[in-house]
C-alpha positions as CSV (number, residue, x, y, z in Angstrom):
1,M,47.7,32.1,70.4
2,A,49.9,29.6,72.3
3,L,50.6,26.7,69.9
4,A,52.3,23.2,71.5
5,S,53.6,20.5,69.1
6,T,54.3,16.8,69.9
7,N,56.6,14.7,67.7
8,A,58.2,17.7,66.4
9,G,59.5,17.5,62.9
10,Q,58.4,14.0,62.6
11,A,55.9,12.5,60.0
12,T,53.3,12.5,63.3
13,E,53.7,15.6,64.6
14,R,50.6,17.1,66.1
15,V,49.9,20.5,66.8
16,Y,47.8,22.0,69.4
17,A,46.4,25.4,69.7
18,A,45.0,27.3,72.7
19,S,44.1,31.5,72.5
20,A,44.1,34.0,75.2
21,S,42.0,37.6,74.9
22,L,44.3,40.3,75.9
23,H,43.4,43.8,76.9
24,G,46.7,45.6,76.4
25,G,48.3,48.4,77.5
26,E,49.6,47.2,81.0
27,W,51.1,43.4,81.8
28,E,48.6,41.2,82.4
29,T,48.8,37.4,83.6
30,V,47.5,34.6,81.4
31,T,47.3,31.0,82.2
32,L,46.7,28.0,79.7
33,R,46.2,24.7,81.0
34,A,46.5,21.8,78.7
35,A,42.8,21.2,78.3
36,A,42.7,25.0,76.6
37,F,44.9,23.6,73.3
38,H,43.1,21.5,70.9
39,H,44.1,20.1,68.1
40,V,44.4,22.2,65.1
41,R,42.7,19.8,62.5
42,D,40.7,17.2,64.6
43,G,39.6,19.2,67.6
44,S,40.6,16.9,70.3
45,A,42.3,18.5,73.7
46,L,45.6,18.1,74.5
47,P,45.9,15.4,77.2
48,S,48.9,16.9,79.2
49,F,52.1,19.0,78.5
50,A,54.1,15.5,79.1
51,S,54.6,15.1,75.5
52,V,55.1,18.6,74.2
53,Q,58.2,19.3,72.7
54,I,58.0,22.8,71.4
55,L,55.6,25.6,73.1
56,S,55.2,29.0,70.9
57,V,53.7,32.3,71.5
58,Q,52.7,33.7,67.7
59,S,49.4,35.8,65.9
60,E,48.7,33.4,63.4
61,Y,49.9,29.5,62.3
62,V,49.2,28.1,59.0
63,N,48.6,24.1,59.2
64,R,49.6,22.7,55.7
65,G,47.3,20.4,54.2
66,K,48.3,17.8,51.2
67,T,46.5,20.6,48.7
68,R,46.2,24.6,49.4
69,A,42.8,23.8,50.2
70,E,43.6,21.9,52.7
71,D,45.5,24.5,54.4
72,I,44.2,25.8,57.9
73,T,45.1,29.2,58.9
74,I,44.3,30.0,62.6
75,G,44.9,33.6,64.4
76,E,45.6,36.8,62.6
77,P,48.3,39.4,62.5
78,W,48.6,41.3,65.8
79,Q,46.8,44.6,65.8
80,G,48.9,47.4,66.9
81,F,52.3,46.5,68.6
82,A,53.3,43.1,68.9
83,P,53.0,41.8,72.5
84,A,56.1,41.8,75.0
85,L,56.8,38.5,77.2
86,A,58.2,38.5,80.1
87,R,58.2,36.1,83.2
88,C,57.3,33.0,81.3
89,E,56.6,30.1,83.9
90,W,55.9,26.8,83.2
91,V,53.4,25.5,86.2
92,T,52.6,22.0,87.2
93,E,49.8,21.3,89.4
């Protein structure tokens, strides 16, 4: 899963998530466009990467709500070995 954050560290921070399926065992190319990222709370699409301040790759993410019952967990722990990332590129179209 990839996460993109706008207004990082501020009260108005918005976190968007996108996922990609990997087969494993060999190098794979994964391309995620801005429209693949959706806000973790309201589901709206990321309009563009222009306002993104943080981009991360992780197995799971917990978006904390006001109460524990409002927490949203996205993804799950890696199955098997954690993936190795190489040749990461920021591509603009």
